[in-house]
N, C-alpha and C positions, 0 to 999 in steps of 0.2 A: 290334821291341823298343823300349821307351822308353829315354831317355838314362840314367835312374837305374839300370835293370836292366843296361844295357850297361856302365856305370861299375862296378857291383858285380861283374859277371862278370870284368872286366878286373883289378880289384884282387884278387879272390879267386884268379884264375889266377896272378897275380904272387906272391902270398903262398905258395901251394902249391908253385910251382916253386922259390921261394927255400928252402922247407923241405926239399926233396929234391935241391937243386942239387948238393951235394957228392957224394951217392951216385950221381947220374946221371953226373956228370963222371968219377968213378973207375971205373965199371963197364967191363969189357972186352967186354961183350955188350949187346944191347938191354935196357934197364931197363924192366921191365913194371910200370906203375902202374895199379892197378884203381880205377875210379871207379864207385861203387855208389850208386844212388838210385832211389827208387820213381817210378812214372809221374808225369810232369809236374813233376819236381823240377829240371829244367833241366840235366841231366847232359850231354846232347848239345851244347848251346850252350857249356857250360863246357869240354868237351873240345876243341871247335873253337878256343876262345880260348886254351887252354893250348898247343895245337899251334902256333898263330901266334906266341905269345910264346916258346915253346921254340925254334922255328926262327930267330927273331930273335936268340936267344942262341947260335946256331950248332950246335944239336942237331938233326940230321935226325930227324923225328918222324912216326909213323903213329898214326892213331886207328882202332881196331877196335871194332865194336859187337856185343855179344852178339846183338842183334836180327837182324843180318844172317845169322846162322847158324841161323835157324829152318829146319826142314824145309819143303820145298815143299808146296803144298796137297795134291798127289796122295799124297805120303808120309804126311801127317797123316790123310788119308782112310783109308789102310791101317791106321794105328794105331787110328783110330776104329772100324773094323770088326773088327779082331783083338783089341783090348784094351778100349777103352771109348769110347762116343760123344763124351764131353767132350774127348777128345784131338783132335777136329776143329779146335778153337780153339787158335791159337798162343799161346804165353806161358809155360806152366808147365814145370818141369824134365821132360825127356823129349821136348820138342818142338824142342830144339836139336841140331845135329850137333856135339857136343863134340869128337869125334875129329878132325874137319876143322879146328876152331879150334886144337887142340893141334898139328896138323901144320903149320899156318900159322906159329904161334909158333916151332916148331922150325926152320923153313926160313929165317926172317928174317935170322939172322946171316950167311947165305950168299947173300942176294939180290944179283943183278947183272943187267946187260943180257942176259947169256947164260943166266942162271938166274933169271928173274923169278918172283916169288911172287904168285900171284893169289888173291883171296879173294872170297867171294860178296857179293852185295847183295840185300837183300830189299825187294821192292816192296809196301809195306803197302796201297797203293791197290788192287793186284790180289791181295793176300794170298798171294803166292808169290815165289820167287826170280826175278831177271832171268836171261836165258840166260848160260851160262858165257862165251860169246864177248864179253860186255860187262862181265865182272868187272874191277875195278881190278887193276893190276899194280904191284908194288913192285920197283924195280930197284936199290935201294941198301940196305945194312944200316942200319936206324934206330938211333940212340942211345937214343931214348925211344919206348916203345909205350904208348899210353893205351888201356886196354880198358875200355869203359863198358857198363853193363847194369843192369837193374833187380834181378836176382837175385844179383849178384856177392857172394861171401863167405858166402852163407846155408848153414847146416849143417842136416842132417835134423832133423825134429821127433822127440821121444820118441813111442813108440807110443801111450802113454796120451793124448797131445794130439790124436790122430787120431780118437778115439772119437766125440766129439760134433760134429755139423755146425756150421759157423760162419755159414751163411746159407741162404736158401731154395733156391738152386741145389744145394747139397750135400744138403739134406734130401730134395728131390724127385728129383734126377737121379743122386745117388750115395748112395742110402739104406743100402747095405751097406758103404760106405766103400772100395770096391775101387779107385776112381779116385784118391782121396787117398793111399791106401797105396801104389799103384803110383808116383805122382808122388814121394812121399817116398823111395821106394827108388831112383828114378832120380837123385835129388839126391846120393846117395852117389857116383855116377859123375862128378859135377861137382867133387868135392873135389880130384882131381889137377890140374885147371885152376886152382882157387883157390891151390894150392901153388906155381904158377908166378908168382904175383904177388909182386913185390919189396916192394910196399906197397899198402895198401888205404885209399882215401879214401871215407868214407860221407857222403852228403848226407842229413841227417836231417830228415824232415818232422815236424810237430807230432803228427799222428795220422792214422789211416786215412781218417776223414771228409774231411780236408783234401786228401788224395791223390786221393780220388774227385772232389772239386770241381775240383782242378787239371787232372786228366785230362779231365774233362767240358768244361772251358773250351777245351782244345785241340781237342776234337772239334767243338764249336760253331763254332770258327773255320773248320774244314775244311768243315762243312756250309754256312757262309755263302759259301765259295768254290766250292761245288758240286763238291767233290772226289769222285772215284769211291770207292764203298764207305764214305763217311763215315756214321757211325752216328747215329741219332736217340737221344733220351734213354733210351728203354726198352732199346734194343739196347746202349747204352753201359753201363748198369747191369748187364745180363746179362754182358757181356764182362768188366767189372771183378770180378764175383763169382768168376770163375775164379782171380783173383789174391789175393783177400781173405785167405785163410788164410796164405799164405806172406808176404804183405806185412805183416800184423800180427806174424808171427814175426820178420821182418826188423827192424821198428821196435823190438821188444823185445830183440833179441839182437845186432844188428850193431854198435852203438856200442862195446860191450865188445871186439869183435874188430878194430876199426879202428885203423890207425896214425894217421889224422887223421879227426876227426868235425866236420862243418860243420853247425851247427844253424840251422834256418830258422823264422821265424814264419809265420803264416797267409798273409801277403802275399809270401812268398818273400824276405824280407829276412834277411840273415845276422845272427843274434843272438849267435853265439859259435863259436869254433873251438878245438878241443882236439887235442893231439898226444900220442900214447903215448910 
């Protein structure tokens, strides 16, 4: 990361922690702060910076990523065979183990050396979870939990919005709309998790085209490092097509649902921050 980006993340983390400091300090249980941003928006980097600064303030902090709760590749293969082939690809609602994430959040207030709370890690290079024996363990109740993920806070689309395909993937591989209807229905099951959030911060990209550009840049860096399973340009476009529908829905609807909305320009510079 260049120094400008690092400085921006540091300043943004400090601003957001200041905004919620009173509420975090007063809570008698872990304060759950949702950090929602589309692919490439820098939410994982910001979450790490917020954790470092929060712990410097004396708040034990844990960062959980929605991405780590993807089903293993074998389980998604079962979904692909039983429901729809497009569910082989991780990402959309219905490919996360939400019940496990809810159980982790419920256990955190009681975390201790005798009752450690473990949570999964997803290896994107291998496209599956790491073995449970290697899962991280939390042994103290955190004061702050930062939950970050691309889909955080999204509500289901109206049925009428599902009728027309948004891209070639949907037109050719989901012609009857069964995949997108199933995904939309699964999103209802995510709402209990969203209700666990004490506050929702949204990192708002300018538009879907920029999100695709940001995410493709990340993949190009992985390709340059010869990372396993790094995608070429054509594979990347196909992968992102799975996310297009709900990403556009998020861009249109999440700012109104957010407690804090951070607006970015095309170069990922913060252009404005609003608080509800």
